[in-house]
C-alpha angles and dihedrals in degrees: 000000000000102000111148112204105220098229097058121100105221123204112264125205090246093054092044091052091047090051091048090053093047096050096038096097091056103042141050123247093228125224130249118222129195111231115211113150136135102266093045092049091047090057103035104022127248089267091069114092111211125186127183121214098212100213090151084081089065122120108276090018102275147055090259093090091069093064093037093056091044089055095044094048088056092059120101116252090253093050092048090051091055089059137232138269135199144171121227149145088231128295097062092047090052091048092050090048090051092045093052090048092048094047095043102248139104132268130202109188131188113219128183124252087240092058117122108259089229089061092049089050091049092054091048091048089062088054101260122145106234123206120186124227123196094229145350100275093049088045091059090047091051094049091050090052092049092048091050100041098039096033091234121158112249113228108202117222096228116347131096144046097277092050089050091049089053091052089044090063087065090051090049093051090050097045093047095046096046114042125195098024117175094200145001121203119207134179116240124213111143089346098247093121097039094044096048099038093046092051090057095043092052091050092054100032108021094177095055112109116227124210122195117205126205133180112253089237096052106038102148093140093052089051092045093051090049092049095041093234139063112289135202122224120230092205140006127214117173140106087228094086093165089061095049115087112154095242150015118243131212104255100045090039090055092049091049091046090052100044112024113091096193143001127220134186130218129191128222093262091054090048092051090047090053091049088055095049093047090050096047098041106027099025090234122146099207128180116236094260090051091053098049095090091050089048090058092049091051092042132022096011097042097100094044094049098042112125092012133119104244142170126207120202109223091199103189152322125214102156134126124234097252094050090046094051092045089057095046115113105257101220102057110242106010 
């Protein structure tokens, strides 16, 4: 895939390291855990080395805060004082709320009517003002109006060089803590995480293969790769709402095009199955979007990754107990 459009500014190691240093006071360097339990070994064989990058232990509950802080630190003092705004189904809104709180300014975030109430409450707990939009398109219209009328800086959920540099700090942490990886598996929503993290991993470990994973019902990156340009989805149908933006955009698409070796898709049943395995074996309560990469390793990528040394990015978990238990597979290990 590795076609580098000439007009794109790709993350460099120097810029990724500088970003990591800048955001360090506001984020957690998240742990890596070896996974070797019975169900995993039954599916992948004991000769497969699997590591989890536990980004769900990040401040605000997901990787999003890395890009958010990187963007907010780049604002002028005057712009920061005027506050920020964002649109999100959940994780990004919570991260922007946390970022505003941490940097001493205000956030007004647009969340979708479909957003989990626990995520709305989490954003409000950090002090953000939350306004509810009926759907994605109207959410983007609302956030543009807020940015214009209130002179707030708009922090995009996945697009742009600073967002990618934030995600790249996660890739750098992973690639430097786990040498000689054969593969890294990353969930793909808008592509901000996959694009940034993969850029860093390839800089440190160029021979590591990188797999991007999308839900079947929100496969904008698959469609974009097939078309050769960023595509918009007419409809979305997946429980992994945090991996379901309505479109791909040029910068993150270009990064994914340049650095992802392969794409895979998982369906809702496979995602729920992975949530169950992660809960039983690693004691992790992971939201659907955070389990998609694991679902691909246990499902469509299992044969290809068997016997390899691999890392899975568990990118986040903002989910309440009742929603989590409702999504759990009912018959134990299915």
